[in-house]
N, C-alpha and C positions, 0 to 999 in steps of 0.2 A: 609141152608140145614149142617148136619152133614154128614160128611164121613165115608164110609165103616169103615176105620180103627178107626175113633172115636168111632161110635157106639159100634162095637168089644169089643174095650177098657174099655169104660164107661161099658158093659154089663157084662165084667168079673170082673170089682168093684163090680157090685153090687149084682153079683153073691156069691162075699166072704164075702162082708159085711152084708148079708142075711145070709150066713150061720154062719158066727160067731153070728147072734142075735139069731138065731134058737139053736144053741148049749146053749148060754148064758141064753137063756127063759129054757131051758130043765134043766142045772144045778141049776137055784135059782128058779125052780119051778114057771114061771110067762109065761103061757098058750099065754097071750095074745102080750108079747114078741116074744115066739116061733113063732107063725102065722105071725106076721109082717116078721119075718126073713124068712119064707116060701114064702112069699106073695115077697118081694124084690130080694131073691133067682129065683123064676120065672119070673119076670121082666127081670132080667139081663140078665136069658136064650134067652128070646124073642129080647131083645134089641141087643143082640150076632147074632141072627138070621138074622136079620132086616141088620146089617151090613154086612151078608156073602151075602144077596140077593143084597145089594147097590154092592158089589164091584163085583157080576156076573153081574150087568146090566150094570156098567162102561167100560165093558172088551168090 
């Protein structure tokens, strides 16, 4: 099982990666890339929150 810190770091990475895809999709007019970016950004937020919960439980 991943540690809370690892989940938080991976979540932040996916948020950033998703935001880049989202903006790129808008710029090059590719709605599917924009949607993929929004989805990855949201998944990253959830993973970040999981990391917060794991850290809280470990205390």
